[in-house]
TORFITOR-473039 format. One record per residue (C-alpha): x, y, z. Coordinates in pm, whole numbers, padded with zeros to 5 digits, always signed. Example, Ala and Ser with C-alpha at 12.3 -4.5 7.8 and 13.67 -1.06 7.14 Angstrom:
2
+01230-00450+00780;+01367-00106+00714;
END
This chain:
680
+04087-00205+00525;+04430-00067+00514;+04446+00018+00883;+04727+00098+01098;+04946+00262+00824;+05273+00415+00945;+05341+00782+00903;+05572+00760+00612;+05317+00526+00427;+05249+00639+00069;+04874+00568+00111;+04628+00845+00170;+04350+00730+00386;+04022+00893+00393;+03978+00829+00766;+03779+00531+00909;+03495+00608+01132;+03557+00535+01512;+03263+00383+01673;+03207+00651+01919;+03257+01033+01837;+03623+01126+01964;+03648+01294+02293;+04012+01352+02327;+04257+01492+02080;+04397+01143+02037;+04087+00925+01975;+04015+01066+01623;+04067+00801+01364;+04293+01023+01145;+04530+01083+01447;+04568+00717+01529;+04655+00637+01186;+04893+00932+01171;+04810+00952+00804;+04755+01240+00551;+04433+01244+00348;+04290+01423+00063;+04161+01772+00042;+03897+01948-00187;+04016+02129-00490;+03769+02420-00515;+03530+02487-00675;+03314+02199-00653;+03036+02145-00907;+02749+01952-01003;+02712+01837-01359;+02371+01735-01493;+02524+01494-01734;+02226+01301-01796;+02279+01245-02182;+02655+01163-02200;+02622+00867-01960;+02320+00687-02067;+02468+00348-02172;+02372+00175-02463;+02057-00035-02390;+02116-00393-02417;+01844-00563-02628;+01637-00792-02431;+01364-01002-02574;+01128-01002-02277;+01088-00813-01944;+00995-01029-01640;+00867-00866-01331;+00863-01044-00990;+00636-00896-00736;+00775-01066-00409;+00512-00958-00161;+00482-01015+00217;+00182-01239+00191;+00173-01328-00171;+00403-01324-00484;+00401-01354-00869;+00542-01255-01180;+00432-01122-01507;+00620-01048-01850;+00581-00876-02162;+00781-00941-02509;+00971-00629-02614;+00830-00651-02965;+00481-00623-02835;+00488-00400-02501;+00121-00361-02511;+00073-00720-02398;+00134-00808-02045;+00102-01151-01950;+00042-01258-01575;+00186-01588-01490;+00016-01927-01532;-00243-02037-01281;-00108-02185-00973;-00195-02529-00845;-00398-02525-00507;-00565-02191-00401;-00802-02099-00125;-01157-02042-00124;-01240-01674-00150;-00905-01579-00274;-00826-01521-00629;-00508-01696-00712;-00319-01503-00978;-00050-01466-00724;+00079-01748-00490;+00135-01719-00121;+00499-01628-00012;+00549-01960+00163;+00876-02183+00135;+00953-02530+00258;+01290-02677+00313;+01354-03026+00381;+01503-03127+00712;+01846-03131+00537;+01778-02749+00458;+01731-02813+00074;+01462-02638-00113;+01154-02817-00148;+00855-02616-00258;+00712-02272-00270;+00348-02132-00260;+00049-02334-00224;+00263-02650-00308;+00485-02581+00015;+00179-02511+00220;-00026-02812+00116;+00269-03046+00148;+00362-02918+00499;+00003-02951+00603;-00013-03326+00501;+00309-03412+00688;+00263-03612+01018;+00290-03349+01303;+00611-03500+01441;+00762-03514+01096;+00651-03166+01022;+00877-03043+01325;+01185-03137+01133;+01089-02946+00811;+01147-02588+00779;+00847-02376+00676;+00871-02002+00639;+00576-01756+00563;+00571-01346+00564;+00940-01342+00596;+00969-01033+00381;+00886-00808+00676;+01231-00900+00842;+01416-00687+00594;+01205-00399+00686;+01213-00449+01068;+01585-00543+01094;+01795-00239+01203;+02134-00377+01123;+02068-00605+00804;+02365-00794+00693;+02425-01078+00465;+02431-01317+00782;+02086-01209+00906;+01860-01485+01015;+01494-01587+00975;+01308-01822+01210;+01111-02106+01062;+00767-02220+01200;+00958-02482+01415;+01177-02223+01565;+01489-02327+01374;+01704-02042+01235;+01800-02012+00866;+01999-01741+00664;+01776-01485+00512;+01973-01445+00208;+01946-01818+00128;+01561-01812+00151;+01530-01504-00063;+01767-01657-00317;+01564-01981-00306;+01230-01797-00370;+01374-01592-00661;+01543-01890-00801;+01202-02065-00794;+01048-01776-00997;+01327-01773-01234;+01274-02130-01326;+00912-02093-01348;+00917-01795-01571;+01181-01947-01801;+00996-02268-01828;+00672-02058-01918;+00866-01872-02179;+01028-02160-02328;+00699-02352-02357;+00554-02039-02512;+00842-02002-02757;+00860-02368-02830;+01244-02357-02768;+01466-02315-02488;+01467-01945-02349;+01788-01812-02243;+01818-01614-01932;+02040-01373-02091;+01743-01255-02308;+01567-01147-01987;+01544-00825-01836;+01445-00891-01456;+01268-00636-01251;+01217-00690-00880;+00979-00471-00682;+01059-00353-00330;+00866-00098-00102;+00994+00250-00152;+01024+00305+00228;+01262+00022+00263;+01618+00142+00398;+01899+00108+00140;+02057-00206+00303;+01707-00392+00206;+01726-00278-00140;+02080-00395-00166;+01982-00708-00004;+01730-00798-00267;+01994-00745-00542;+02241-00980-00356;+01967-01234-00326;+01909-01216-00696;+02299-01263-00785;+02293-01562-00558;+01964-01699-00735;+02148-01670-01069;+01881-01431-01209;+02190-01201-01311;+02559-01185-01231;+02717-00879-01068;+02909-00814-01399;+02588-00796-01562;+02401-00588-01288;+02208-00379-01567;+02010-00696-01651;+01823-00639-01306;+01627-00336-01221;+01507-00294-00855;+01178-00117-00904;+01011+00078-00620;+00636-00061-00578;+00453+00264-00560;+00647+00389-00874;+00543+00072-01058;+00201+00123-00949;+00199+00485-01061;+00329+00411-01412;+00042+00154-01453;-00223+00392-01320;-00136+00631-01601;-00242+00398-01845;-00591+00330-01696;-00883+00349-01902;-01210+00436-01741;-01358+00095-01764;-01048-00037-01570;-01106+00150-01269;-01349+00229-00983;-01414+00566-00857;-01487+00602-00493;-01513+00972-00454;-01872+01126-00464;-01745+01374-00731;-01838+01205-01051;-02016+00888-01175;-01796+00658-01339;-01927+00356-01552;-02283+00511-01465;-02227+00431-01113;-02300+00738-00903;-02053+00809-00604;-02301+00707-00331;-02352+00340-00438;-02011+00289-00590;-01859+00140-00287;-02111-00139-00252;-02281-00186-00601;-01999-00074-00812;-01741-00296-00643;-01971-00592-00666;-02002-00509-01047;-01652-00464-01075;-01574-00802-00914;-01805-00963-01161;-01616-00783-01427;-01292-00917-01284;-01422-01277-01247;-01518-01267-01616;-01174-01142-01705;-00996-01372-01477;-00973-01651-01736;-00756-01412-01952;-00393-01380-01837;-00306-01120-02094;-00378-00763-02031;-00364-00510-02292;-00209-00185-02174;-00321+00059-02461;-00040+00262-02569;-00220+00575-02486;-00214+00794-02205;-00539+00669-02019;-00847+00913-01998;-00775+00986-01633;-00435+01096-01736;-00588+01326-02010;-00741+01525-01722;-00419+01604-01571;-00205+01905-01672;+00154+01980-01646;+00242+02020-01276;-00038+01815-01134;-00009+01599-00838;-00125+01259-00729;-00070+01047-00433;-00017+00653-00476;-00110+00477-00176;+00023+00114-00187;-00143-00095+00090;+00014-00440+00088;+00062-00733+00331;+00344-00581+00516;+00394-00231+00457;+00203+00085+00334;+00399+00309+00097;+00288+00663+00010;+00444+00830-00271;+00368+01174-00432;+00427+01230-00799;+00386+01524-01044;+00332+01513-01394;+00602+01644-01644;+00478+01700-01999;+00504+01664-02288;+00608+01287-02243;+00424+01247-01900;+00736+01178-01716;+00697+01145-01346;+00879+01337-01079;+00873+01227-00709;+00767+01534-00515;+00806+01424-00172;+01027+01133-00026;+00844+00793+00005;+00688+00760+00350;+00478+00496+00532;+00516+00212+00760;+00427-00131+00872;+00062-00090+00828;-00006-00377+00583;-00291-00623+00620;-00059-00839+00833;-00170-00600+01124;-00520-00730+01097;-00357-01094+01142;-00180-00967+01445;-00491-00835+01608;-00676-01158+01551;-00382-01339+01718;-00427-01098+02015;-00786-01185+02025;-00686-01550+02068;-00462-01459+02336;-00728-01314+02506;-00965-01591+02470;-00740-01907+02509;-00423-01746+02690;-00105-01634+02514;+00071-01920+02675;-00142-02175+02492;-00154-02014+02168;+00242-01990+02160;+00268-02338+02259;+00037-02451+01986;+00230-02278+01730;+00528-02478+01806;+00354-02799+01882;+00115-02802+01583;+00264-02555+01336;+00061-02695+01038;-00257-02661+01221;-00171-02299+01308;-00110-02231+00942;-00442-02390+00875;-00618-02159+01115;-00461-01839+00961;-00590-01963+00620;-00926-01976+00763;-00908-01654+00902;-00777-01508+00581;-01072-01612+00373;-01306-01466+00648;-01094-01144+00661;-01152-01094+00275;-01541-01124+00348;-01534-00806+00587;-01726-00524+00467;-01859-00204+00618;-02232-00308+00567;-02210-00666+00655;-02472-00787+00908;-02428-01162+00925;-02170-01300+01121;-01831-01462+01003;-01746-01813+01091;-01385-01913+01132;-01331-02300+01150;-01115-02428+01436;-00893-02698+01335;-00958-03027+01520;-00609-03049+01667;-00668-02682+01804;-00988-02822+01987;-00804-03149+02096;-00473-02986+02200;-00676-02719+02406;-00847-02965+02613;-00526-03171+02694;-00367-02826+02780;-00617-02677+02981;-00831-02948+03104;-01169-02796+02970;-01314-02720+02638;-01272-02450+02385;-01648-02379+02452;-01577-02329+02805;-01297-02090+02738;-01517-01880+02511;-01795-01868+02769;-01540-01779+03033;-01361-01485+02850;-01543-01163+02846;-01511-01136+02479;-01864-01034+02351;-01822-01048+01999;-01708-01406+01963;-01956-01718+02024;-01889-02066+01963;-02087-02247+01704;-02180-02620+01743;-02004-02684+01403;-01677-02633+01565;-01645-02290+01459;-01566-01937+01612;-01861-01718+01511;-01749-01352+01493;-01981-01068+01476;-01913-00810+01177;-01813-00544+01462;-01569-00792+01610;-01403-00831+01263;-01413-00459+01187;-01251-00382+01531;-00957-00600+01414;-00899-00381+01111;-00930-00062+01306;-00559-00021+01431;-00415-00072+01101;-00673+00147+00902;-00634+00418+01151;-00258+00404+01117;-00290+00441+00733;-00545+00752+00770;-00341+00906+01023;-00008+00876+00809;-00208+00998+00493;-00341+01300+00716;+00025+01402+00784;+00106+01375+00435;-00169+01599+00311;-00053+01854+00575;+00286+01881+00380;+00300+02203+00150;+00420+01985-00134;+00093+01759-00110;-00160+02039-00063;-00313+02052-00399;-00335+01683-00490;-00594+01588-00767;-00615+01229-00747;-00530+00937-00481;-00486+00595-00632;-00529+00320-00386;-00335-00010-00501;-00198-00307-00362;-00355-00632-00223;-00496-00460+00098;-00687-00205-00126;-00928-00462-00194;-01062-00446+00169;-01375-00249+00151;-01323-00140+00505;-00998+00047+00402;-01153+00175+00105;-01452+00332+00293;-01195+00485+00554;-00989+00651+00280;-01304+00793+00099;-01455+00919+00430;-01150+01098+00525;-01021+01238+00181;-01312+01199-00068;-01368+01573-00050;-01008+01654-00104;-00910+01456-00418;-01059+01192-00639;-01006+00834-00503;-00934+00589-00778;-00897+00202-00750;-00758+00007-01044;-00981-00284-01116;-00741-00541-01067;-00582-00382-00781;-00364-00672-00656;-00188-00684-00967;-00135-00328-01036;+00234-00330-00911;+00335-00641-01123;+00200-00495-01413;+00363-00154-01350;+00678-00313-01280;+00674-00477-01625;+00603-00126-01797;+00896+00015-01588;+01132-00271-01705;+01006-00191-02073;+01097+00190-02044;+01320+00248-01730;+01351+00615-01811;+00989+00699-01732;+01071+00808-01381;+01291+01122-01417;+01329+01275-01080;+01379+01090-00735;+01431+01220-00386;+01751+01104-00250;+01686+00914+00088;+01994+00987+00234;+02265+01238+00267;+02607+01116+00090;+02968+01251+00107;+03322+01167+00153;+03559+01210+00447;+03839+01483+00376;+04083+01708+00531;+04014+02080+00529;+04258+02368+00624;+04197+02424+01007;+04023+02743+01072;+04053+02877+01441;+03726+02934+01598;+03532+02750+01318;+03684+02388+01368;+03654+02207+01691;+04020+02182+01868;+04002+01812+01890;+03997+01784+01513;+04329+01974+01455;+04602+01791+01288;+04939+01932+01212;+05124+01769+00934;+05453+01907+00771;+05379+02262+00910;+05014+02258+00778;+04730+02277+01003;+04461+02042+00888;+04084+01987+01016;+04040+01611+00995;+03721+01388+00953;+03524+01662+00746;+03215+01532+00569;+03237+01686+00216;+02865+01657+00097;+02766+01530-00226;+02400+01528-00212;+02137+01580+00074;+01873+01371+00201;+01545+01465+00032;+01718+01650-00248;+01571+01603-00612;+01801+01403-00812;+01753+01354-01183;+01784+00986-01320;+02153+00949-01417;+02261+01278-01246;+02631+01303-01183;+02776+01501-00903;+03150+01558-00945;+03403+01688-00684;+03776+01730-00718;+04029+01637-00453;+04395+01653-00428;+04633+01447-00209;+04737+01633+00091;+05090+01501+00045;+05187+01521-00324;+05402+01187-00300;+05106+00988-00224;+05048+00675-00468;+04773+00515-00317;+04467+00716-00273;+04172+00592-00060;+03845+00776-00065;+03585+00666+00182;+03213+00731+00109;+02974+00795+00409;+02588+00828+00437;+02371+00978+00690;+01994+00996+00729;+02041+01353+00850;+02073+01674+00642;+02335+01850+00824;+02641+01658+00876;+02970+01829+00957;+03206+01520+01042;+03225+01174+00962;+03206+01115+01325;+02881+01272+01367;+02590+01059+01519;+02426+00817+01259;+02697+00869+00992;+02776+00521+00854;+03057+00430+00591;+02911+00270+00284;+03189+00254+00008;+03576+00289-00038;+03739+00389-00352;+04110+00277-00364;+04303+00422-00637;+04634+00281-00684;+04886+00522-00884;+05197+00311-00839;+05384+00281-01167;+05259+00617-01320;+05578+00789-01218;+05678+00825-01577;+05391+01048-01651;+05441+01428-01597;+05219+01490-01283;+05131+01838-01169;+05226+01958-00841;+04860+01946-00736;+04744+01628-00856;+04380+01633-00933;+04141+01321-00828;+03813+01355-00961;+03528+01187-00766;+03184+01124-00938;+02861+00979-00781;+02586+00874-01011;+02251+00890-00856;+01885+00832-00946;+01868+00460-01001;+01786+00244-00686;+02161+00182-00712;+02429+00454-00673;+02780+00418-00833;+03094+00600-00745;+03403+00659-00959;+03744+00817-00883;+03960+00931-01173;+04333+01044-01166;+04309+01340-01418;+04678+01339-01520;+04683+00945-01612;+04322+00890-01668;+04345+00579-01426;+04004+00524-01265;+03846+00301-01004;+03471+00216-00980;+03260+00113-00670;+02878+00043-00606;+02774+00193-00286;+02745-00092-00021;+02527-00099+00290;+02570-00443+00401;+02923-00510+00438;+03043-00214+00634;
END
């Protein structure tokens, strides 16, 4: 930062934001710097320069998509020469009963020296086999992706906490995980190609939830740079895709035999609506089981049958329910190519299947005491992991019509440690606690009635339904034709039934058959053709800080700055684009500015963002600085420069990344910057 410049300094500073809104005339950042700034040259205009700036596509041989999930992760790929074949990664070693393992758990293990050891089932099994005292030295992390959603002030230094309570940098962990997937994928590609596969031949796609804030999306890109997936100089090699968009792209390709329709409106595959949820799903599961051996999915290069029923302007909702979050996106079809337009900005919240795990934890608190459970997690971290694995497989057996109880095996060390801790048995605790639905079985298991299990799902499912209800109230969403239910949690019959009961009479509810892999496959398709999403909603309002001519009565007196006899209003937020405005992919917004003092040779333009729509000043609450363009025009004095020098500023929107450029029109000197949410 070029702070504290003197009054005769040749730099124009677009003022830095003070932490608090100025109260006196002298606390304005502009005033304290005693500097001139830039001022708009009217008129400002928007150019939809979508064609002129589409860069030449680099030729990649293969697209590899990584679905980095909260609970499980995986990758899939497709060779650009045969885009209709999507290959899902090799089967993983390990695996749990009752859980299909096309993906691997998002778990990572570091040695006591904090070096990467293993990922997925391998990490979990190795950690589990360690001696309890040795295990305390190792760093085991799981479900850590949620931290990016829940951290309000995410930076490159944000920490994660391992199972043993030790802290470790989040960026390091995410980079280790991505590096692991990079190595696995390149190894598999090399084996298939019969020769060493170069990383430069790969276009990488990483999926993130649409409701993540911009810093979290940028964090993922930084982790990819650190993992060596791509370099910052070659940033186009990596696309950050939004999960529900990827799902949407895949759902367009569905044929009728690839999905299950829950709505009672029509029979699909010969199941009538009424028996679809039960029987249909069982048949579908059979179908998936038979196809599980094949890891290659053919995506017919056609618009699927379901799509052929959609007409220009039709709307549909994608509900992406995963482990950590639920993302809701509303898309509209634009014919003839069937491009997608985002109609309503992504909404959702932390209502993933993890919520069910938290409810189970709360139930254990109730029976055994919070003090014991928290102590057990720290003292016997590997046994705690075991208990949650046992719960996970029973969780997947929950269904609306289930009548027989679900048994959850308690690890021996839980029973043993409880006795030491409390002085009485687990059985005694169950009898004493007034939790009706959970009993003790002599085989060392917690026996839960189906009602007890369903009760654990209820808060999370209620939140999802409530969120959908709110969404359906919005005028943009009123005439939705389809609701696609995707993501790992969409496999839960309880969630399917709840969505069906609440919205089955308003639209058709469709579940792709391999619902847990929908996003992965859609991300591959997105990497093959990134232009398929044409219009997005901007999640934030963007603008720059400028000086405007001071208008009595319109501008607050504390913003008045008199310079060389001219009265300026400082700290003005000059808006480029508003939150929730539609932005075409690659859209350029241009503004022209001129230095307030003609002799300035270094122009500094600060870019700000806000979640609010109506922003007047860069000192308004919630306005954050997210970029600086520094244009150095020293050494250009030989050029004939007009009295009012024009500095053109461009912002290019639409991708998950945003780029800004400043150009001095007289000399064509320019400077570029990516919007940065992590380092300001």
